[in-house]
Backbone bond lengths (Angstrom), bond angles and torsions (degrees), N, CA, C in turn:
res aa  C-N    CA-C-N  psi(-1)  N-CA   C-N-CA  omega(-1)  CA-C   N-CA-C  phi
1 X - - - 1.458 - - 1.521 109.26 -
2 X 1.326 116.70 128.99 1.457 120.75 179.60 1.512 111.01 -67.67
3 X 1.319 116.06 139.12 1.456 121.37 177.66 1.525 111.37 -99.35
4 X 1.338 117.26 0.21 1.461 121.10 -178.92 1.519 110.26 -100.00
5 X 1.323 116.20 131.25 1.461 121.34 177.67 1.519 107.76 -132.25
6 X 1.331 117.96 106.35 1.465 120.80 -175.66 1.523 113.29 -65.15
7 X 1.324 116.58 -20.94 1.465 120.15 -178.94 1.522 112.42 -88.25
8 X 1.320 116.40 -12.91 1.460 120.61 -178.01 1.533 108.89 -135.09
9 X 1.331 117.65 86.55 1.466 120.76 -177.92 1.525 113.43 -62.92
10 X 1.345 116.33 -12.08 1.461 120.77 178.67 1.527 111.92 -84.05
11 X 1.339 117.82 1.42 1.466 121.12 -172.25 1.522 112.82 -54.39
12 X 1.316 117.79 -43.10 1.456 120.38 -177.68 1.522 111.27 -62.60
13 X 1.334 117.32 -36.87 1.465 120.73 177.97 1.522 111.01 -64.89
14 X 1.335 116.85 -37.61 1.460 120.92 178.28 1.521 110.04 -66.53
15 X 1.343 117.03 -47.95 1.456 120.51 179.38 1.533 111.29 -62.45
16 X 1.323 116.07 -38.13 1.467 119.82 179.66 1.532 110.38 -64.09
17 X 1.321 116.74 -41.73 1.465 120.93 178.41 1.522 111.33 -67.50
18 X 1.343 115.62 -39.50 1.462 119.81 178.77 1.520 111.03 -65.73
19 X 1.349 116.61 -38.48 1.463 120.77 178.63 1.528 110.30 -65.07
20 X 1.312 115.85 -39.46 1.466 120.54 178.01 1.527 109.70 -63.76
21 X 1.348 117.44 -43.18 1.462 121.12 177.15 1.526 110.65 -61.36
22 X 1.333 116.97 -43.92 1.453 120.87 -178.90 1.525 110.85 -58.41
23 X 1.330 116.25 -45.59 1.460 120.34 -178.28 1.524 113.06 -73.04
24 X 1.321 116.38 -47.08 1.464 121.22 -173.54 1.524 113.37 -77.95
25 X 1.335 116.85 -32.80 1.460 119.73 -168.71 1.526 114.25 -113.00
26 X 1.314 117.28 -49.77 1.455 118.90 -177.47 1.519 111.57 -76.68
27 X 1.328 117.10 -39.66 1.457 120.81 178.85 1.522 110.41 -85.67
28 X 1.318 117.23 -50.73 1.459 120.80 171.67 1.531 108.23 -91.58
29 X 1.300 117.03 -167.96 1.467 121.25 -176.10 1.523 112.01 -117.02
30 X 1.338 116.55 24.49 1.458 120.74 -173.89 1.509 114.57 -76.91
31 X 1.321 114.69 -149.64 1.464 121.41 -173.88 1.519 109.46 -142.30
32 X 1.319 115.79 151.18 1.460 121.39 175.36 1.522 110.13 -71.53
33 X 1.335 116.76 -37.79 1.456 121.08 -169.13 1.536 115.86 -109.49
34 X 1.329 118.01 -17.13 1.461 120.05 -176.27 1.528 109.77 -132.93
35 X 1.323 115.28 -179.32 1.463 121.08 175.54 1.527 111.33 -95.38
36 X 1.320 117.75 6.33 1.456 122.06 -179.40 1.526 111.08 -79.77
37 X 1.321 115.52 165.77 1.459 120.76 171.99 1.526 107.67 -89.74
38 X 1.315 115.89 112.02 1.464 121.70 -176.02 1.518 112.05 -114.52
39 X 1.339 117.55 -39.67 1.464 121.15 -176.25 1.529 110.25 -89.54
40 X 1.309 116.26 54.59 1.458 121.16 179.43 1.525 110.03 -90.26
41 X 1.317 115.26 162.34 1.467 120.18 177.89 1.518 110.99 -58.35
42 X 1.340 116.29 -39.23 1.464 120.16 -178.52 1.528 111.55 -65.56
43 X 1.323 116.74 -42.73 1.475 120.46 -179.92 1.526 110.14 -68.24
44 X 1.327 116.13 -40.83 1.465 120.00 178.51 1.526 110.13 -61.62
45 X 1.332 116.23 -39.82 1.462 119.43 179.61 1.526 111.40 -63.76
46 X 1.328 116.44 -37.27 1.466 119.24 176.54 1.528 111.02 -61.16
47 X 1.318 116.25 -44.48 1.459 120.29 -179.34 1.530 110.24 -64.39
48 X 1.323 116.50 -38.98 1.463 120.33 176.33 1.530 109.95 -61.27
49 X 1.326 116.31 -45.96 1.465 120.77 -177.09 1.522 112.37 -64.67
50 X 1.329 116.46 -43.13 1.464 119.62 -172.32 1.525 113.95 -88.57
51 X 1.336 117.67 -24.74 1.464 119.11 -178.71 1.528 112.49 -109.25
52 X 1.326 116.76 -55.50 1.465 120.17 -175.28 1.525 111.12 -66.71
53 X 1.324 116.25 -43.41 1.473 120.08 -175.04 1.525 113.61 -90.46
54 X 1.315 116.64 -3.14 1.463 120.16 177.54 1.533 109.57 -129.60
55 X 1.328 117.35 62.76 1.469 119.37 -177.92 1.527 111.44 -64.02
56 X 1.312 115.44 140.30 1.465 121.99 176.29 1.525 107.05 -107.48
57 X 1.314 116.30 100.83 1.457 120.90 -175.50 1.525 112.41 -98.46
58 X 1.336 116.17 11.79 1.452 120.08 179.18 1.513 112.49 -82.04
59 X 1.312 115.04 -175.20 1.458 121.07 178.82 1.527 109.83 -73.97
60 X 1.320 115.59 156.73 1.454 119.35 176.85 1.509 112.43 139.09
61 X 1.322 115.15 168.90 1.459 122.50 179.32 1.527 109.43 -82.43
62 X 1.332 116.15 141.48 1.464 121.42 -175.92 1.525 112.28 -49.98
63 X 1.319 117.92 -51.99 1.460 120.52 -173.55 1.526 111.53 -66.89
64 X 1.318 117.65 -38.10 1.459 120.80 179.38 1.527 110.79 -66.07
65 X 1.321 116.03 -42.67 1.462 120.06 178.19 1.521 110.58 -65.02
66 X 1.331 116.61 -40.58 1.459 120.94 179.47 1.526 110.85 -63.56
67 X 1.312 117.17 -40.29 1.466 120.67 178.32 1.525 111.02 -61.35
68 X 1.328 116.56 -42.06 1.460 120.72 178.85 1.528 110.86 -64.29
69 X 1.336 116.42 -41.69 1.461 120.15 179.07 1.518 111.82 -63.29
70 X 1.339 117.19 -38.52 1.462 121.22 -176.60 1.517 113.52 -87.12
71 X 1.308 118.31 -4.04 1.462 122.03 -175.20 1.537 112.92 -53.33
72 X 1.352 120.15 -41.35 1.471 119.15 -179.17 1.529 113.35 -74.39
73 X 1.311 118.18 -11.70 1.459 121.56 -173.93 1.516 113.67 -73.29
74 X 1.320 115.12 164.25 1.461 121.15 177.15 1.520 110.33 -72.68
75 X 1.329 115.96 166.00 1.461 120.23 177.26 1.521 110.32 -60.37
76 X 1.327 116.94 -37.40 1.456 120.75 179.30 1.515 112.41 -64.86
77 X 1.331 116.73 -38.68 1.465 120.37 178.67 1.525 110.73 -67.21
78 X 1.309 117.26 -34.49 1.465 121.03 178.74 1.527 110.72 -70.55
79 X 1.332 116.20 -36.50 1.465 118.49 175.18 1.523 110.52 -67.62
80 X 1.333 116.64 -37.31 1.461 119.91 176.48 1.526 110.26 -61.69
81 X 1.323 117.34 -41.34 1.462 120.19 178.65 1.526 110.70 -60.61
82 X 1.330 117.04 -41.17 1.465 120.19 178.05 1.527 110.46 -61.52
83 X 1.324 117.09 -39.09 1.466 120.06 -179.60 1.530 111.27 -73.38
84 X 1.317 117.84 -31.17 1.463 120.50 173.27 1.527 110.17 -63.28
85 X 1.316 116.52 -40.41 1.463 120.55 177.17 1.530 110.69 -65.39
86 X 1.324 116.14 -33.18 1.477 120.03 175.51 1.519 110.39 -62.39
87 X 1.335 116.97 -44.50 1.460 120.42 178.80 1.525 110.13 -59.11
88 X 1.323 116.31 -44.52 1.461 120.32 -179.98 1.524 112.22 -64.25
89 X 1.317 116.75 -21.87 1.465 121.05 -176.59 1.525 113.28 -85.95
90 X 1.322 117.98 -9.21 1.461 119.88 -172.60 1.521 113.60 -66.93
91 X 1.336 118.11 -41.32 1.467 118.34 -173.35 1.524 115.44 -82.03
92 X 1.322 120.45 -53.15 1.476 120.03 -168.18 1.523 113.69 -62.62
93 X 1.316 115.07 130.63 1.470 120.85 177.50 1.526 111.66 -99.38
94 X 1.326 116.92 -4.21 1.463 120.12 -179.62 1.522 112.50 -89.91
95 X 1.327 116.92 11.55 1.465 123.40 172.19 1.517 107.08 -123.79
96 X 1.311 117.27 129.33 1.468 121.18 -176.04 1.530 111.07 -68.94
97 X 1.351 116.61 145.20 1.463 119.95 177.54 1.525 112.71 -53.54
98 X 1.324 117.18 -37.01 1.464 120.04 179.91 1.521 111.24 -60.96
99 X 1.329 117.03 -41.05 1.467 120.81 178.43 1.521 111.19 -67.51
100 X 1.331 116.37 -38.72 1.461 120.06 178.01 1.527 110.67 -64.17
101 X 1.326 116.51 -44.60 1.466 120.46 178.92 1.519 110.99 -59.15
102 X 1.322 116.22 -43.15 1.460 120.82 -178.69 1.526 110.62 -62.09
103 X 1.319 116.70 -43.54 1.464 121.63 179.26 1.524 111.15 -60.80
104 X 1.326 116.18 -49.48 1.467 121.35 -176.36 1.524 111.28 -66.25
105 X 1.330 116.53 -43.18 1.468 120.54 -178.53 1.525 111.20 -69.28
106 X 1.318 116.76 -32.82 1.469 119.87 177.07 1.523 110.14 -64.50
107 X 1.342 116.08 -46.55 1.460 119.67 179.19 1.528 110.95 -63.41
108 X 1.325 117.03 -38.58 1.462 120.76 178.98 1.533 110.81 -63.17
109 X 1.309 116.91 -35.66 1.468 120.89 -177.42 1.524 112.37 -64.91
110 X 1.327 118.11 -20.36 1.465 120.47 177.95 1.519 111.64 -62.98
111 X 1.341 116.26 -21.83 1.467 120.74 -179.39 1.523 111.83 -80.16
112 X 1.333 116.27 -6.77 1.454 120.40 -178.22 1.508 113.70 95.08
113 X 1.320 116.90 -0.63 1.459 121.72 179.28 1.513 111.31 -112.24
114 X 1.328 115.00 177.68 1.460 120.99 179.23 1.519 109.18 -125.14
115 X 1.304 116.81 132.03 1.453 123.01 179.00 1.518 108.90 -100.06
116 X 1.335 116.41 121.56 1.457 120.47 -178.24 1.517 111.10 -64.05
117 X 1.324 116.27 133.82 1.460 119.65 178.29 1.526 111.92 -72.76
118 X 1.331 116.31 -7.34 1.465 121.28 178.56 1.527 112.89 -90.22
119 X 1.330 117.52 2.34 1.464 120.71 178.89 1.525 110.03 -57.54
120 X 1.334 116.40 139.66 1.467 120.55 -178.06 1.525 112.29 -54.87
121 X 1.325 116.83 -39.21 1.462 120.83 -177.19 1.519 112.49 -72.42
122 X 1.337 117.03 -7.33 1.468 121.24 178.28 1.529 112.02 -108.38
123 X 1.305 116.56 12.63 1.466 119.98 -178.51 1.527 110.81 -69.45
124 X 1.329 116.30 158.27 1.464 120.52 177.02 1.524 110.76 -59.20
125 X 1.325 116.71 -37.05 1.462 121.14 -177.99 1.526 110.96 -61.20
126 X 1.325 116.14 -43.10 1.464 120.49 -178.51 1.524 111.54 -74.65
127 X 1.325 116.90 -35.49 1.464 120.78 -173.14 1.531 114.34 -98.08
128 X 1.332 118.07 8.10 1.468 119.82 -179.01 1.523 112.74 -74.50
129 X 1.319 117.63 -18.74 1.453 121.13 175.41 1.511 114.72 88.66
130 X 1.331 114.79 173.53 1.459 122.48 -178.08 1.518 112.93 -121.80
131 X 1.309 118.26 -12.54 1.462 121.69 -178.90 1.517 109.60 176.21
132 X 1.309 116.32 159.39 1.457 120.31 -176.72 1.524 111.92 -66.78
133 X 1.310 115.33 134.93 1.457 120.60 174.71 1.517 112.05 -86.21
134 X 1.356 116.87 -6.79 1.451 120.39 -179.79 1.520 111.48 71.64
135 X 1.329 117.60 176.72 1.464 120.86 -179.57 1.521 113.18 -63.63
136 X 1.333 116.28 -24.60 1.463 119.56 -179.51 1.510 113.24 -64.08
137 X 1.354 117.05 -24.03 1.468 119.36 -178.50 1.520 110.70 -59.77
138 X 1.331 116.72 -44.41 1.465 120.15 179.37 1.522 112.05 -83.13
139 X 1.326 116.75 -38.74 1.459 119.80 -175.66 1.520 113.23 -69.73
140 X 1.322 116.71 -28.50 1.465 120.61 -177.37 1.530 111.64 -121.77
141 X 1.306 115.75 30.02 1.470 119.12 -177.11 1.519 111.70 -59.55
142 X 1.320 117.30 -37.03 1.468 119.78 -178.90 1.520 111.19 -64.75
143 X 1.347 116.77 -33.26 1.461 119.19 177.45 1.528 110.70 -69.92
144 X 1.310 116.40 -41.09 1.464 120.14 179.03 1.526 110.60 -64.96
145 X 1.330 116.06 -38.96 1.457 120.22 178.39 1.528 110.00 -65.89
146 X 1.301 116.55 -43.31 1.471 120.02 178.39 1.526 110.44 -60.06
147 X 1.335 116.41 -42.30 1.464 119.57 179.72 1.522 111.16 -63.61
148 X 1.317 117.01 -44.62 1.464 120.77 179.05 1.525 110.97 -60.54
149 X 1.320 117.37 -40.74 1.464 120.97 178.47 1.529 110.03 -64.59
150 X 1.336 116.90 -42.23 1.463 120.26 178.41 1.527 111.32 -63.54
151 X 1.337 116.69 -39.73 1.462 121.19 176.20 1.527 110.18 -61.10
152 X 1.322 115.34 -45.57 1.467 120.22 -178.88 1.514 111.25 -63.84
153 X 1.326 116.85 -42.95 1.466 120.60 178.38 1.524 110.47 -60.08
154 X 1.343 116.71 -42.99 1.461 120.67 179.82 1.526 111.24 -65.71
155 X 1.323 116.78 -40.01 1.467 120.50 179.90 1.529 110.91 -65.43
156 X 1.319 116.64 -42.35 1.464 120.20 -179.03 1.528 111.67 -68.30
157 X 1.329 116.54 -23.75 1.463 120.36 178.86 1.527 111.89 -81.23
158 X 1.337 116.88 -10.83 1.461 121.19 179.10 1.520 109.59 -75.11
159 X 1.329 118.25 125.61 1.470 120.24 179.93 1.524 111.07 -55.63
160 X 1.317 115.62 133.86 1.461 120.11 179.86 1.517 110.25 -92.51
161 X 1.331 115.64 130.94 1.448 122.17 172.36 1.514 106.82 -118.75
162 X 1.300 116.23 131.44 1.465 120.63 -174.51 1.522 111.97 -50.84
163 X 1.312 117.61 -41.96 1.464 120.22 -175.62 1.521 113.18 -84.26
164 X 1.335 116.73 -19.07 1.455 118.19 -173.91 1.511 114.39 -126.57
165 X 1.330 117.45 17.90 1.462 119.84 -176.37 1.518 111.48 -60.80
166 X 1.330 116.15 -42.60 1.463 119.51 -177.01 1.530 110.40 -60.78
167 X 1.323 116.10 -50.80 1.460 119.33 -175.76 1.528 111.34 -69.53
168 X 1.351 118.15 -41.12 1.457 119.68 -175.16 1.514 111.36 -68.06
169 X 1.308 117.90 -44.76 1.452 119.13 -177.84 1.519 111.97 -75.40
170 X 1.317 118.73 -35.95 1.456 119.41 176.73 1.522 110.48 -68.38
171 X 1.332 117.07 -32.65 1.455 120.04 176.91 1.516 110.75 -67.01
172 X 1.333 116.28 -35.26 1.457 120.15 176.46 1.521 109.97 -59.77
173 X 1.322 116.76 -43.08 1.458 121.03 179.58 1.519 110.46 -65.76
174 X 1.319 116.94 -46.94 1.468 120.55 -177.40 1.523 111.41 -61.65
175 X 1.326 116.97 -34.42 1.448 119.79 -176.06 1.511 114.41 -97.96
176 X 1.334 117.39 8.56 1.461 120.01 -175.67 1.525 110.90 -65.29
177 X 1.336 115.99 133.47 1.456 121.70 179.50 1.522 108.72 -91.84
178 X 1.336 118.94 113.59 1.455 120.86 -175.71 1.515 112.78 -64.01
179 X 1.337 117.15 148.52 1.454 120.80 178.71 1.515 110.93 -67.70
180 X 1.315 115.82 163.57 1.456 121.36 179.43 1.516 110.87 -87.92
181 X 1.331 115.11 145.05 1.456 118.15 175.60 1.517 110.04 -89.27
182 X 1.322 116.36 -176.99 1.461 119.46 -174.04 1.520 112.41 -63.47
183 X 1.312 117.67 -28.54 1.459 120.57 -179.13 1.526 112.02 -78.11
184 X 1.349 115.68 -7.62 1.450 120.03 177.90 1.513 114.07 93.16
185 X 1.319 118.01 -3.29 1.459 121.16 178.41 1.513 109.30 -95.54
186 X 1.320 116.03 155.76 1.462 119.79 -177.31 1.515 110.74 -68.40
187 X 1.314 116.57 132.06 1.455 120.28 173.52 1.522 108.34 -67.00
188 X 1.330 119.45 132.70 1.459 120.04 177.42 1.518 110.42 -65.02
189 X 1.320 115.62 142.61 1.466 120.74 -179.03 1.510 109.07 -78.14
190 X 1.353 116.10 72.45 1.456 120.33 -169.68 1.525 111.26 -102.64
191 X 1.318 115.37 45.06 1.449 118.70 -177.95 1.520 111.50 -58.42
192 X 1.310 117.79 -35.75 1.455 121.06 -179.80 1.522 110.73 -108.43
193 X 1.320 116.87 29.20 1.452 120.56 179.78 1.511 110.26 93.03
194 X 1.333 117.72 -114.20 1.463 120.55 -175.08 1.530 113.62 -71.56
195 X 1.356 120.17 -53.38 1.462 118.81 -177.54 1.517 110.83 -83.25
196 X 1.331 118.39 154.94 1.455 120.89 179.16 1.518 111.57 -72.36
197 X 1.317 114.48 160.06 1.455 120.96 176.36 1.516 110.78 -55.63
198 X 1.344 116.16 -37.30 1.454 119.71 -179.59 1.508 113.14 -56.98
199 X 1.335 117.97 -33.74 1.466 120.98 179.94 1.516 110.59 -62.03
200 X 1.341 115.73 -41.90 1.454 118.41 -178.43 1.522 110.21 -69.83
201 X 1.336 116.66 -37.48 1.448 120.37 178.18 1.529 110.78 -64.19
202 X 1.345 116.09 -46.54 1.463 120.58 179.33 1.525 110.60 -59.10
203 X 1.322 116.97 -39.17 1.454 120.88 -178.84 1.523 111.75 -65.05
204 X 1.331 116.23 -20.51 1.455 120.00 -175.94 1.523 113.80 -107.08
205 X 1.336 117.99 -10.27 1.458 120.49 179.08 1.533 109.18 -61.09
206 X 1.314 115.19 129.69 1.453 119.45 178.95 1.506 113.54 82.94
207 X 1.364 117.01 1.80 1.455 119.98 -177.57 1.522 112.38 -100.49
208 X 1.348 116.42 3.63 1.467 119.70 -176.50 1.524 110.82 -69.44
């Protein structure tokens, strides 16, 4: 997969941030924004319990409904949710960086803390995107979030070997079988909008 995008000169910054997330968070248990352990099996399980297993199919705004779903969770689980939203924000270019920052910082605030808008991972360069996610990005955001959580749960369940953690867990992501939607067809793996999450992982394998 080519890493050069003539229409988006910020592409390398996005891939660099995604590679850092892959190493620090999906393979290890670190954090995008802090030195704490955030992407742990325990935190992921909380997000699965409160979001994936308790869908809110009623009326309302996505962020408000998500806040209600995560209300019983720990502060760490709420910070993890904010970082999951950050991952979802990396690809689409049809959402302004300012809007992405607001979404991520709002979710982070549920933990009782404040996330600085000056964080490197929240820069315009990182959040400018690589291509349009289309109207489906906003209309089906909850499905994309659910898929990302399922991918993360599967990756964390993969046995870690010191010498092969990168390849084994990234392979889990690349080979993940997406859940079925209500119509019975496979939901597209549109974590980053148009291309699947696996494409971004493949582009970064061996680049650590």
